[in-house]
C-alpha positions, 0 to 999 in steps of 0.5 A: 439156905441149906437143903438136902442134895439132889436125890436124897430122900427126907423123913417125908419121903420125897426128892427134895430137889425135885419138889423145889423145882415144881415149887418154884414153878408154882405146884402148890403140892410141892410148896407144901412139902418143901414148907413142911420139910424146912419147918417140921423136918428137924425140930431140934435145930432153929430154922434159917431166916431165908428158908423160914420166909420161903416156908411162910410163903409156900404155906400162905400161898396154899392157905390162900387156896383153901389148904387147912394143912397150911393154915394150921401149919402157919398156926403152929409156926405162930404159936411156937415162934418157929421161923417167925416172931412167936404170936399167939393171936395170929396162931389162933387166927390161923387155927380158927380159919382152919376150922371154918374151913372144917380142916382136920385137927383144927379144933384140936389146935383151938382147944389145945391153945386154951387148954395148954400154956407153953412155958419159955423152954417149949413145955406145954402145961395144963391151965387152971383158968376156969374160963379157958378150960370151958373154951377148950371143952366147947372145942373138944366137944365140937372136935369129937363130933368131928371125929378128931381123935385128940379132941376125943381122948382130951375129952375123956380126960375131963370126964376121967378127972371131973373137969367141969363135967361130972366125973365119969371114969367109965365114960372116959374109958369109952372115949379112949377106946374110940379115939385108939379105933381111929388112931389104928385107922391112921396107922395105915395111912403111911404119910399121915402124922399120927401124934395122938397114937402114943398119947391114947396108948398111954391113957389106956395103959393107965386104964388097964393098970389102975382099973380106970373105967374098966378092969385090970388087965396088966397084960393089956397095959403092958402092950399099951405101955410098950407102944406109947413108950416106943412112940414118945421116944420117936417124938422126943427124938424129932423135937416134938415138945408135946411128945417130949414132955409126955416121955418121962411120964410114960417111962415112969409107967412103963417101969411100974407096969413092968415090975408088976408083971415081972420083967 
């Protein structure tokens, strides 16, 4: 296995060598840090088998201690087949365990599991299956009640497009604004991954550009699309398949808005 050298700082901003020593001594926080770096530190490259085994062991040790972040990471590993054989049922089991423990973002993982299919190249594609769409809607509502920003803006998409609910663009816009308020708070939490920020900015840019649920405001649209462009590019560069899929749509919208505001 190849790991960062002694004293080298990672994107997670900790000393990996020291964290490895603590993890070997049974420190659960260090185990989580090491496992997270192994699996998600460079998503553009495959995970070495021995490193993946270590990450699974460390995540499971934390999960057995009730840590919902580790449950969600295990679920994501099985859903994507990253470091482990792809197993969607096992992924869902871990997501539901996290939801039972009121894990932050657990509901979004379950809802997105039903809402999207992930094809062979890793691209998430919205489902047209009404049964799955309903299950996703149910979990988005639960997550929205728990304050999960991803569930709130996805619920907004249901109202914006009239999926299983009466179409209501104003309600959709209000939900996007609610999600943005949470995202802005998360931006101040430097160690939390705020991957919903780009998605919400993109949706608000569209709303202000086309007058969806609010009045047209090209200056607001420009501000939000610039943030979305920057954030989705970072996700794309980090191997985030969801961010990577969103980037072309964001870029197209950015070009359209920039053309209208005269840039």
